[in-house]
SEDOTI-625346 format. One line per 2 residues: number of its first residue (from 1); their letters; for each residue z, x, y of C-alpha. Coordinates in nm, 4 decimals, padded with zeros to 6 digits, always signed. Example, Ala and Ser with C-alpha at 12.3 -4.5 7.8 and 13.67 -1.06 7.14 Angstrom:
residues 2
1> AS> +00.7800/+01.2300/-00.4500; +00.7140/+01.3670/-00.1060
end
This chain:
residues 136
1> XX> +00.8776/-01.8100/+01.7160; +00.7013/-01.5142/+01.8791
3> XX> +00.3245/-01.4949/+01.8538; +00.1653/-01.1924/+01.6833
5> XX> +00.0713/-01.0340/+02.0167; +00.4304/-01.0759/+02.1398
7> XX> +00.5560/-00.9078/+01.8216; +00.3195/-00.6175/+01.8830
9> XX> +00.4362/-00.5942/+02.2432; +00.7981/-00.5995/+02.1353
11> XX> +00.7301/-00.3435/+01.8645; +00.5488/-00.1140/+02.1074
13> XX> +00.8297/-00.1570/+02.3619; +01.0889/-00.0829/+02.0933
15> XX> +00.9002/+00.2262/+01.9797; +00.8732/+00.3461/+02.3383
17> XX> +01.2450/+00.2954/+02.4009; +01.3411/+00.4745/+02.0799
19> XX> +01.1055/+00.7601/+02.1678; +01.2561/+00.7794/+02.5168
21> XX> +01.6026/+00.8154/+02.3613; +01.5078/+01.0558/+02.0814
23> XX> +01.3013/+01.3001/+02.2868; +01.5805/+01.4277/+02.5152
25> XX> +01.8127/+01.4666/+02.2165; +01.5590/+01.6799/+02.0314
27> XX> +01.4782/+01.8831/+02.3424; +01.8449/+01.9481/+02.4198
29> XX> +01.9135/+02.0627/+02.0649; +01.6114/+02.2915/+02.0514
31> XX> +01.6604/+02.4397/+02.3986; +02.0239/+02.5103/+02.3165
33> XX> +01.9126/+02.6704/+01.9925; +01.6642/+02.8891/+02.1809
35> XX> +01.9284/+02.9937/+02.4341; +02.1763/+03.0831/+02.1608
37> XX> +01.9138/+03.2695/+01.9561; +01.8277/+03.4984/+02.2457
39> XX> +01.5966/+03.7891/+02.1678; +01.6752/+03.7986/+01.7948
41> XX> +01.6317/+03.4556/+01.6371; +01.7367/+03.4409/+01.2741
43> XX> +01.5101/+03.3072/+00.9975; +01.6440/+02.9521/+01.0320
45> XX> +01.5755/+02.9550/+01.4068; +01.2283/+03.1002/+01.3580
47> XX> +01.1481/+02.8278/+01.1061; +01.2649/+02.5585/+01.3501
49> XX> +01.0675/+02.7138/+01.6377; +00.7520/+02.7250/+01.4252
51> XX> +00.8072/+02.3675/+01.3104; +00.8471/+02.2632/+01.6728
53> XX> +00.4868/+02.3538/+01.7554; +00.3255/+02.2695/+01.4234
55> XX> +00.4643/+01.9171/+01.4080; +00.3414/+01.8374/+01.7588
57> XX> -00.0127/+01.9343/+01.6669; +00.0042/+01.7296/+01.3468
59> XX> +00.1596/+01.4256/+01.5177; -00.0938/+01.4172/+01.7987
61> XX> -00.3821/+01.4703/+01.5580; -00.2582/+01.1780/+01.3477
63> XX> -00.2123/+00.9763/+01.6640; -00.5672/+01.0343/+01.7882
65> XX> -00.7118/+00.9618/+01.4449; -00.5125/+00.6373/+01.4142
67> XX> -00.6131/+00.5280/+01.7644; -00.9783/+00.6088/+01.6977
69> XX> -00.9780/+00.4174/+01.3717; -00.8054/+00.1163/+01.5277
71> XX> -01.0484/+00.1208/+01.8228; -01.3391/+00.1275/+01.5766
73> XX> -01.1930/-00.1697/+01.3850; -01.1506/-00.3690/+01.7047
75> XX> -01.4989/-00.2805/+01.8180; -01.6438/-00.4023/+01.4878
77> XX> -01.4474/-00.7291/+01.5090; -01.5682/-00.7936/+01.8627
79> XX> -01.9246/-00.6989/+01.7693; -01.9191/-00.9418/+01.4773
81> XX> -01.7807/-01.2151/+01.6994; -02.0507/-01.1568/+01.9606
83> XX> -02.3267/-01.1536/+01.6999; -02.2020/-01.4771/+01.5438
85> XX> -02.2010/-01.6420/+01.8856; -02.5525/-01.5098/+01.9533
87> XX> -02.7124/-01.5985/+01.6189; -02.5303/-01.9257/+01.5595
89> XX> -02.4485/-02.0714/+01.9010; -02.4134/-02.4204/+01.7553
91> XX> -02.1400/-02.3082/+01.5149; -01.8945/-02.1796/+01.7724
93> XX> -01.7782/-02.2624/+02.1167; -01.8315/-01.9993/+02.3818
95> XX> -01.5243/-01.7879/+02.4480; -01.3380/-01.8510/+02.7699
97> XX> -01.2290/-01.5774/+03.0062; -00.8644/-01.6186/+02.9041
99> XX> -00.9417/-01.5927/+02.5317; -01.1530/-01.2831/+02.5920
101> XX> -00.8757/-01.1315/+02.8018; -00.6295/-01.2130/+02.5244
103> XX> -00.8542/-01.0386/+02.2715; -00.8699/-00.7276/+02.4885
105> XX> -00.4952/-00.7305/+02.5417; -00.4289/-00.7665/+02.1696
107> XX> -00.6775/-00.4876/+02.0953; -00.5177/-00.2550/+02.3486
109> XX> -00.1679/-00.3158/+02.2126; -00.2940/-00.2524/+01.8592
111> XX> -00.4548/+00.0775/+01.9597; -00.1473/+00.1910/+02.1526
113> XX> +00.0813/+00.0922/+01.8670; -00.1249/+00.2895/+01.6165
115> XX> -00.1233/+00.5912/+01.8462; +00.2486/+00.5756/+01.9142
117> XX> +00.3544/+00.5451/+01.5495; +00.3111/+00.9094/+01.4319
119> XX> +00.4741/+01.0554/+01.7437; +00.7588/+00.8032/+01.7277
121> XX> +00.8140/+00.8613/+01.3570; +00.8454/+01.2387/+01.3982
123> XX> +01.0583/+01.2307/+01.7129; +01.3088/+00.9840/+01.5681
125> XX> +01.3235/+01.1753/+01.2388; +01.3836/+01.5013/+01.4289
127> XX> +01.6605/+01.3444/+01.6348; +01.8340/+01.2306/+01.3150
129> XX> +01.7799/+01.5631/+01.1370; +01.8825/+01.7816/+01.4276
131> XX> +02.1805/+01.5593/+01.5014; +02.3195/+01.6472/+01.1581
133> XX> +02.2691/+02.0259/+01.1920; +02.5186/+02.2517/+01.3573
135> XX> +02.4316/+02.5232/+01.6023; +02.5725/+02.8694/+01.5424
end
């Protein structure tokens, strides 16, 4: 049975792979749409072109906020752990280098996973949505 950090690694790897597959599909569809629209894009094309920029700003803003919040959570957990070890040294064993490294690795994967989620969600949804639409 995979450990929680392995599940996060696998999830982050899966998200990255899905994003790597969805992004070229979305780009190809939108670039083709731009080429076909030429100098006079219709209302549907203009809406898609506006959405293209607006959703990137929203996704990256959500991503940064999620990463910041997750980093803050991790920082508070590590701070609490350090303070417990400092104030009650008899109650806990001192952390080893490998356990500390494992904590940092788990924290990093959690932050990356939180940051990847909004971008992944939008890119995959766009690939599905644009895959169903027909170009002129």
